[in-house]
N, C-alpha and C positions, 0 to 999 in steps of 0.2 A: 137303759143305756146311758152313760156319762158324755154329755155334750160339752164338757169343759165350762160348764156354767157354775159360779159360785155366786153366794147371796152373801151381802153384807149388812147388818143392822147398824143404824145411828142411835146412839143414845141422846136423848133428850133430857137434860137435868140441870141446864143452866150452871154447870160447873165452869163454862168458859164466860169471859167478860170483855172478849174484844177479839180482834184479827191478828194480834202478833202471831207470828209463826209458832205453831206448837211442835215440840221436839220430844220425842219418847224414846225410851231406852229399856232395854232388857234388863231386869233386875231381879234378884232372888230374895224374897222375904224369909227372915229366920222362923223356924218352927217355934211355937209357943207365943206368936204375936196375936193369935186368935184370929176372929173372923172380922175383916176390914172391909169398908165400904170406900167405892170410888171417892176421890177427893181427900183421902186420909194423907196427911202430911208424913214423909217418911224421912228418917234418919239413917245415916251409915255408920254400922259398928265397925270401928277402927280394926279390931282384931281379925275380924272374918271376911270384912268387905261386904257383907250381906246387910240387907235394910230390914228396919222394924219401925213400928209407929215411933215419930218423933215425940220426945217428952223433955222438956227443959231442963227435969230435974235428975235425969240419966247423967251417967259418966263413962260412958262406953263408945262416946263418938255420936250417938243417937241423939244428943242433947242439940245437935245443930240440925235444923230443917233443911233438907236438901231438894227434895222430889215431891211430887203429888201422884199419889196412885192412880191409875188408869182405868182400873177394873175392880169390882168386887171379888174378894178372895177369901179362902179360909186356910189360914196358916196356923191352926191349933196344934196338929200333931205332925206336921212335916213341912219342910222347907218348901215355898211354892215359888216357881218361875213364871215371872208376870211383866208387866209393862208398867212404867211409870214416866211423867212427864218432867222433863228438865227443863223447859222453856213453854212460855206462853201467859195469858192474861187469864186470871181465875176470878170467880165471884167468891168473896170473902165469905159470904153467907153459907157457901156449899163446902167450904175447907174444913176438914174435921182435924182439930188440933191446934188451929190457929190461935197463937197468944201473942202477947207482946215481943217475946224473945224470938219467935219465929218471924215477925215483921222486920226484925232487925235483920235476921239471916237473909230476908228477901229484899233488902232495901235496894232501890234502884241504883245502878251503878256496880252492885256487888253480885248480883244475880239475874239471870234473864226470865227470872219468874216474877210476874207483877201481880200484884193483890190489888182488886178494884171493888168499889161498893157498886152494886147493881140496884137500880130503882125500879 
């Protein structure tokens, strides 16, 4: 019998680095992106509006870091509808793809994503 009870698990992986409000958005990660882990930085492909792993060497729009992937996904052979964070404080050691250019993309005052060292 269904009593309307749902369960929700909490992931404890030290991705977050503070109490700044977290904002998540539904996104589509483009097929061919492979297996991605929570914390992967995502860039938006200009032509499709879909996301793929950020890489500063790309020239399709995804060379600008925009979001942080909220859950592990497999976008190897199909687009995946998932969730990504558009705001929050994140542990730099847990962000996948973080480089100097992404740090510039997330500079305070230009983005509500804040990158912090966690000791």
